[in-house]
C-alpha positions, 0 to 999 in steps of 0.5 A, spaced: 148 845 121 153 846 116 155 853 118 155 851 125 160 845 123 164 849 119 165 854 124 167 849 129 172 846 125 175 853 123 175 854 131 179 847 132 184 849 126 185 856 129 186 853 136 191 848 134 195 853 130 195 857 136 198 851 140 203 851 135 205 858 135 205 858 143 210 852 143 215 856 138 214 863 142 215 859 149 222 856 146 224 863 144 222 866 150 225 861 154 232 861 151 232 869 151 229 869 158 234 864 161 239 868 157 237 874 161 237 870 168 245 868 166 247 874 169 245 872 176 247 864 175 254 861 175 256 859 168 258 852 170 251 851 173 245 850 168 238 852 170 231 849 167 224 852 168 222 848 173 228 849 177 227 857 176 219 856 178 221 852 184 226 858 186 220 863 185 215 859 189 220 859 195 221 866 194 213 868 194 212 863 200 218 862 204 219 859 209 216 853 205 216 845 205 217 840 200 210 838 200 207 845 199 212 847 193 210 840 190 203 842 190 204 849 188 208 848 182 205 841 180 211 837 181 212 830 185 214 831 192 220 826 189 222 831 184 221 837 188 226 834 193 231 833 188 230 840 185 231 843 192 237 839 193 240 842 187 238 849 188 241 848 195 248 845 193 248 851 188 247 856 194 240 859 191 236 856 197 238 854 204 234 849 209 231 852 215 226 850 221 221 853 225 222 854 232 215 850 234 217 844 229 224 842 229 222 836 225 219 839 218 225 842 213 223 849 210 226 852 205 228 860 204 232 864 199 239 866 200 241 873 198 243 870 191 237 866 190 233 873 192 237 876 186 235 871 181 228 871 184 227 879 183 230 878 176 225 872 174 219 877 177 221 883 173 221 878 167 214 876 169 212 883 170 214 885 163 210 879 159 204 880 163 204 888 161 205 885 154 199 881 155 195 887 158 197 891 152 195 886 147 188 885 150 187 893 150 184 892 143 178 888 146 172 891 149 170 889 156 164 885 153 169 881 149 174 880 155 168 877 159 167 872 153 175 871 152 175 870 160 169 865 160 172 861 154 179 860 157 176 858 164 172 853 160 178 851 156 182 850 162 176 846 166 175 842 159 183 840 159 183 838 166 
């Protein structure tokens, strides 16, 4: 029983350390990521990660309405509406209506928004490849366990 508790404690400590490193990594990546995206952004306009993910959501799902964007990026409809209006004002998105539903407002990317979306997509692909390269050191059985562990952790923290 003593060994079991020591292992649980060691796992907990490693998890806390992982979260701290993840936070530091995200800060570094976020700064570098946004710096790369600045090539596509007017210098007078600031853009945060939620706004960028809103652009990505619109680009992946267009045409899409506020309710669907809010559900996909896990932000309230009120905040999503504010973000959409900011992106509209900046010229990255435009409002549209479907022929069969003139009441509902949908969003699409403008040509400039599409460039930003493509740059965002490219950076995500690079990060995904980094993860694949990292996971290459594990066997299929180990990957199955890691997947189960992360699925269980996601359910636990929900």
